[in-house]
C-alpha positions as MATLAB code, in Angstrom:
seq = 'MKTLQINNLVDNTSTNVAGFQLYSILEKSIHVNEIIQIDLIGSLAISSSFFNSSFGELIEKHGFTSVTKKLKFKNVSTDQKRLLKSYFDSYKELTAH';
ca = [
      10.642    3.648   -2.959;
      11.441    4.504   -6.548;
      12.965    7.937   -7.295;
      12.347    9.553  -10.666;
      14.189   12.713  -11.685;
      11.690   14.575  -13.810;
      14.329   16.231  -16.024;
      15.581   12.792  -17.065;
      12.091   11.666  -18.073;
      10.562   14.523  -20.055;
      11.854   17.350  -22.239;
       9.784   20.005  -20.478;
       7.122   20.549  -17.836;
       4.875   22.787  -19.884;
       3.001   20.651  -22.418;
       0.268   18.035  -22.409;
       2.537   15.704  -24.383;
       5.271   15.843  -21.739;
       2.655   15.456  -18.998;
       1.283   12.344  -20.659;
       4.818   10.951  -20.973;
       5.211   11.333  -17.207;
       1.749    9.846  -16.637;
       2.724    6.739  -18.624;
       5.844    6.262  -16.507;
       4.034    6.868  -13.207;
       1.147    4.604  -14.187;
       3.462    1.598  -14.390;
       4.779    2.193  -10.870;
       1.407    2.981   -9.322;
      -0.066   -0.106  -10.961;
       2.359   -2.288   -8.970;
       1.587   -0.329   -5.786;
       5.012    1.319   -5.621;
       5.725    4.590   -3.785;
       7.289    7.098   -6.156;
       9.505    9.998   -5.191;
       9.542   12.656   -7.898;
      12.715   14.736   -7.904;
      12.122   18.209   -9.333;
      15.751   19.320   -9.240;
      16.459   21.609  -12.173;
      12.820   21.781  -13.254;
      11.502   25.180  -14.152;
       7.888   26.307  -14.150;
       5.273   23.566  -14.340;
       2.152   24.342  -16.362;
      -1.411   23.347  -15.578;
      -1.458   21.447  -18.897;
       1.439   19.325  -17.671;
      -0.255   18.772  -14.291;
      -3.567   17.790  -15.880;
      -1.988   15.312  -18.294;
       0.163   13.666  -15.634;
      -1.114   13.921  -12.065;
      -4.701   14.717  -13.061;
      -4.920   11.595  -15.213;
      -3.523    9.484  -12.369;
      -6.078   10.915   -9.944;
      -8.919   10.310  -12.399;
      -7.887    6.682  -12.808;
      -6.788    5.757   -9.268;
      -8.488    8.299   -7.009;
      -7.117   11.255   -5.089;
      -6.220    9.439   -1.872;
      -4.495    6.543   -3.588;
      -2.340    8.814   -5.746;
      -1.362   11.238   -3.000;
      -0.322    8.350   -0.749;
       1.982    6.999   -3.448;
       3.602   10.228   -4.696;
       6.322   12.082   -2.808;
       8.269   15.103   -4.037;
      11.821   16.253   -3.348;
      14.016   19.188   -4.349;
      10.931   21.349   -4.667;
      11.347   25.120   -4.885;
       9.093   27.407   -2.865;
       7.107   28.321   -5.983;
       6.779   24.681   -7.039;
       5.637   23.717   -3.544;
       2.951   26.395   -3.623;
       1.836   25.313   -7.102;
       1.738   21.604   -6.181;
      -0.241   22.335   -3.026;
      -2.698   24.520   -4.912;
      -3.162   21.923   -7.657;
      -3.691   18.985   -5.319;
      -5.934   21.007   -2.968;
      -8.109   22.057   -5.918;
      -8.299   18.504   -7.207;
      -9.218   17.250   -3.749;
     -12.130   19.693   -3.630;
     -13.303   18.623   -7.096;
     -13.230   14.930   -6.256;
     -14.912   15.386   -2.867;
     -18.269   16.185   -4.462;
];
């Protein structure tokens, strides 16, 4: 398992540009079928733009089930946990149709 501390990878968690930077990093690990643990320690609010440009792009390319099996999160605040759950649940509904 590879652990990535999000604050060491991107400048913020609020823009599409930063989201795409994370996507590019995650894409390399997912491509080689590696499980990735994303450490959110010290991360503040995460915007939907960031989610769409990182996790959304991964899901579009690799499928919901494949991505969610390969991504794990740690050091997640209560608010971040709620936001992640909401985002992934919504995406699951969209891709189920």
